Structure formats: structure tokens, C-alpha cells
N, C-alpha and C positions, 0 to 999 in steps of 0.2 A: 521942431516941435516934437514933443514926446509922443510915443506910441499910445500912451493912455489917453492923452488929449485927442488924438486923431480918431480913436475908437468912438468918441462921442459926437463926431461931426457927421452930418449927412449932407452930401453935395447933391443939389438938384440940377439936372441937365435937361434943358429943353431942346428938342430936335425936330427937324422937318426935312425929310429927303436928303439927309447927310450921313448915311450909314458908314461910309468909309471913315469919315472924321469921328463919328460917334464911337466906333470900335477902338480907335486910337485913344480917345479920351477915357473910355471905360478902363482900358488896360493900364493907362497911366495912374488913374486914381486907385485901382485895385492894388497896385504895388505900394500904396501909401496907407493901407489899412483903414479906409473910411467907408462909410455906407453910401450907396448911390441910389438916387431916385431919378429914373429916366422917364420923362414925359414925351413920348414920340407921337407926333401927328402925321407922320409920313404916309405916303400912298400905300406902301408895303411894309409889313412888319419885319423888323430885324430878326434874323435867325443866325445866332452865333454862339459859340461855346462860352464866350465871356459873360453871357447873361445867366449862366448856370450857377454862378457864385451866390452864396447865401447873403452876400453883402449888396447884391443888386436887386432892386425892385424896378421892373420894366413895365410901363403902361403904354400900350399902343392903342390909340383911339383917334377917330376922326372928329371927335367933339372939340369944343373950344378949349383953349388952354386953361381957362378957369374951371371948366368941368373936369379936366384931367387932374388938376390940382386937388379938387374936392374928392375925387375918387381915390386919391392916394392917402387920405386921412383915415 
């Protein structure tokens, strides 16, 4: 897929208490030049350098998945 098309894609990642896997997935998608929206309902907030990218929007909240989706709009 061309880089120009990938720049238009936003990948939504739902996560709950899977930080090790989440970091691996974030790094994979960042290498493909897409935007990421991460909706994390984990007990603890993820703290990692991969979240500093301008292409990553990270939302950590203990609210319902629906509420986290609404807060991303």
C-alpha cells in the first residue's frame, strides 16, 4: 500500500491490562506511517516513549469503551 494512502488511515486499538503487547503493536504501526488511536481501560496508565509520537493519541480511562470512543472525537 502506498505511503500516501497509509497517512490517511487511523488504526483504533482497544486495550485492557496488556501493556507489553500494546507497546509491540504501537511500534509496529508507527513503522507503517499510520495514525493510532489507543483506548486503554487498564488499571494503570501506560508510560512509554512510543506514546510521544505525534501520530499517537492515547486515552486512558476507567470509563466504558463507548465513553472512551466518544472522548476521542
